[in-house]
C-alpha positions in Angstrom: 147.6 99.3 117.3 149.9 101.5 119.5 151.9 101.1 122.6 149.2 102.5 124.9 146.8 99.9 123.6 149.3 97.1 124.3 150.1 98.1 127.9 150.3 95.0 130.2 146.8 95.6 131.8 145.4 96.1 128.3 147.0 92.9 126.8 145.9 91.0 130.0 142.3 91.8 129.0 142.7 91.1 125.3 144.5 87.8 125.8 142.0 86.3 128.4 139.4 85.2 125.9 141.9 84.0 123.5 143.7 81.9 126.1 140.3 80.5 127.3 139.3 79.6 123.7 142.5 77.7 122.9 142.7 75.9 126.2 139.1 74.9 126.1 139.6 73.5 122.5 142.5 71.4 123.6 140.6 70.0 126.6 137.5 69.3 124.5 139.6 67.5 122.0 141.2 65.5 124.8 137.7 64.5 126.1 136.4 63.5 122.6 139.7 62.0 121.4 140.0 59.4 124.1 139.8 61.0 127.5 136.2 60.1 128.1 137.0 56.3 127.4 140.1 56.6 129.6 138.1 58.0 132.4 135.5 55.3 132.2 138.2 52.7 132.4 139.3 54.2 135.8 135.7 54.5 137.2 134.3 57.4 135.3 134.2 61.2 136.2 133.3 60.4 139.8 136.6 58.7 140.1 138.9 60.9 138.1 137.4 64.4 137.8 139.6 66.2 140.2 142.6 64.4 138.9 142.1 66.1 135.5 141.7 69.5 137.1 144.8 69.1 139.4 147.0 67.1 136.8 149.7 69.7 136.4 150.7 69.2 140.0 149.5 65.8 140.9 151.2 64.1 137.8 154.6 65.2 139.4 156.3 62.5 141.6 155.2 63.5 145.2 153.1 66.3 144.0 150.4 67.6 146.3 147.8 70.3 146.4 147.2 71.6 149.9 143.8 72.4 151.3 144.0 76.2 150.9 145.1 75.7 147.3 142.2 73.3 146.6 139.7 75.7 148.1 141.1 78.5 145.8 140.8 76.2 142.7 137.2 75.2 143.7 136.1 78.6 145.0 133.0 78.7 142.9 131.9 75.2 143.9 129.8 74.3 146.9 132.5 73.2 149.5 130.4 70.4 150.7 129.9 69.1 147.2 133.5 69.4 146.5 134.4 67.5 149.6 132.0 64.7 148.9 133.4 64.5 145.4 136.9 64.0 146.9 135.5 61.4 149.2 134.4 59.4 146.2 137.7 59.7 144.4 139.5 58.6 147.5 137.2 55.7 147.7 137.9 54.8 144.2 141.6 54.6 145.0 142.5 57.6 142.8 143.3 60.2 145.4 145.0 60.2 148.7 143.9 62.9 151.3 146.3 63.5 154.1 145.4 64.5 157.7 145.8 68.2 156.7 143.6 67.9 153.8 146.4 67.8 151.3 145.6 65.8 148.1 147.9 63.6 146.2 147.5 60.9 143.4 147.6 57.3 144.4 149.5 54.8 142.3 146.4 54.2 140.4 145.7 57.9 140.0 149.3 58.5 138.8 148.9 55.8 136.2 145.7 57.5 135.0 147.5 60.9 134.7 150.3 59.3 132.7 147.8 58.0 130.2 145.9 61.3 130.2 149.2 63.1 129.2 149.4 60.7 126.3 145.8 61.4 125.2 146.5 65.1 125.4 149.7 64.5 123.3 147.8 62.8 120.5 144.9 65.1 120.3 146.9 68.3 120.4 149.2 67.1 117.7 146.2 66.6 115.5 144.3 69.7 116.6 147.3 72.0 115.9 148.8 70.2 113.0 150.6 72.6 110.7 151.1 75.3 113.3 154.3 73.8 114.9 156.2 77.2 114.7 153.3 79.0 116.3 152.9 76.4 119.0 156.6 76.5 119.8 156.6 80.3 120.0 153.6 80.2 122.3 155.2 77.5 124.5 158.3 79.6 124.8 156.5 82.9 125.7 154.2 81.1 128.2 157.2 79.7 130.0 158.5 83.2 130.5 155.1 84.5 131.6 154.7 81.7 134.1 158.3 82.0 135.5 157.8 85.7 136.0 154.4 85.1 137.5 156.0 82.8 140.1 158.7 85.3 140.9 156.0 88.0 141.4 154.0 85.7 143.6 157.0 84.9 145.8 157.7 88.7 146.2 154.1 89.8 146.8 153.9 90.8 150.4 150.2 91.8 150.2 148.9 88.3 148.9 148.6 85.0 150.5 150.2 82.3 148.1 148.7 79.6 150.4 145.2 80.3 149.1 146.3 80.7 145.4 145.0 78.4 142.6 148.0 79.5 140.5 150.5 78.7 143.3 148.8 75.3 143.9 149.4 74.2 140.2 152.4 76.0 139.0 154.7 75.3 137.6 153.1 72.6 135.5 154.7 69.2 135.6 156.6 68.9 132.4 158.7 65.6 132.3 161.4 65.4 129.7 160.2 64.7 126.3 156.8 66.3 126.9 155.3 67.2 123.5 154.9 71.0 122.6 151.0 70.5 122.4 150.9 69.3 126.0 153.3 72.1 127.1 151.0 74.6 125.5 147.7 73.1 126.8 149.1 73.0 130.5 150.8 76.3 130.4 147.6 77.9 129.2 145.7 76.2 131.9 148.1 77.4 134.5 148.0 81.0 133.2 144.2 80.9 133.5 144.6 80.1 137.2 146.7 83.2 137.5 144.0 85.4 136.1 141.4 83.5 138.3 143.3 84.5 141.4 143.3 88.1 140.0 139.6 88.1 139.4 138.9 86.7 142.9 141.0 89.4 144.4 139.2 92.0 142.5 135.8 91.0 143.4 136.6 90.3 146.9 138.0 94.0 147.1 134.8 95.1 145.7 132.8 93.4 148.5 131.6 90.4 146.7 131.6 86.6 147.5 132.0 83.7 144.9 128.2 83.4 144.8 127.5 87.1 144.5 129.9 87.7 141.8 128.5 84.8 139.8 125.1 86.5 140.0 126.2 89.9 139.2 124.7 91.1 135.8 126.6 92.9 133.0 127.0 96.6 133.8 129.2 99.3 135.3 130.0 97.4 138.5 131.0 94.1 136.6 133.1 96.2 134.1 134.9 97.9 136.9 135.8 94.4 138.5 137.0 93.2 135.1 139.2 96.2 134.6 140.6 95.7 138.2 141.1 92.1 137.2 143.2 93.2 134.1 145.3 95.4 136.3 146.0 92.6 138.9 146.7 90.1 136.1 149.0 92.4 134.2 152.3 91.8 136.1 153.8 88.9 134.1 153.1 90.7 130.8 155.7 93.5 131.7 158.4 90.8 130.9 157.3 90.8 127.2 157.9 93.6 124.6 155.1 95.3 122.8 155.8 93.2 119.8 155.9 90.0 121.7 152.5 90.8 123.3 151.0 91.4 119.8 152.6 88.2 118.4 151.1 86.2 121.4 147.6 87.5 120.7 148.0 86.8 116.9 149.4 83.3 117.5 146.5 82.4 119.8 144.0 83.8 117.4 145.4 81.8 114.5 145.2 78.4 116.2 142.2 76.3 115.3 139.7 75.3 117.9 
């Protein structure tokens, strides 16, 4: 593979499905490996669902997700349904909603998230056993990517960070002693939100809405939007060398799940 093939926009497109696969494998392992039972102890998905989605910010002491950030994270959901779901989780005592719509974890919600981090530690250790070097390498490279993505977001004069899913959840909460598997899982999840923002910007520039892009069939128009997504998502990958981009792709491909 030559350097043209590994240009930042090209690697952004190649990495997206690999990132999705590994992240989904980790989250599925968490659900099946104790997460579902944990959720039931706290009232079930109706009580804890958004806490899982927002964990990388709400697990942090004093962490909040503001209303524009939440709207970006849930851009494909019916806003009425999303609001009612939040209402239920507030009623369960898991989330607090401020007068401005900002969300934070209650004491009970924070306890749930602490246990969830432990579940994810246990299942990722098992899922990626024997791949310690690969996991460590991915954690390090993802840390660089996310740090640079935050710098780019701060210097982006054309975008609005206030309505960014990535900005709402980055950097992920990583208390001292967080196991490598949890670091990998949450950094992958945060990187997916960076691409989600790029995708939203691409389809909005093409005149679409969240509902119309969801209904758009495979074809030249969707391909053009995906290519534009790659271009908009490419920025952080410029911090990596060509060899590092290829190694990241190979490491993700080699992880089970």
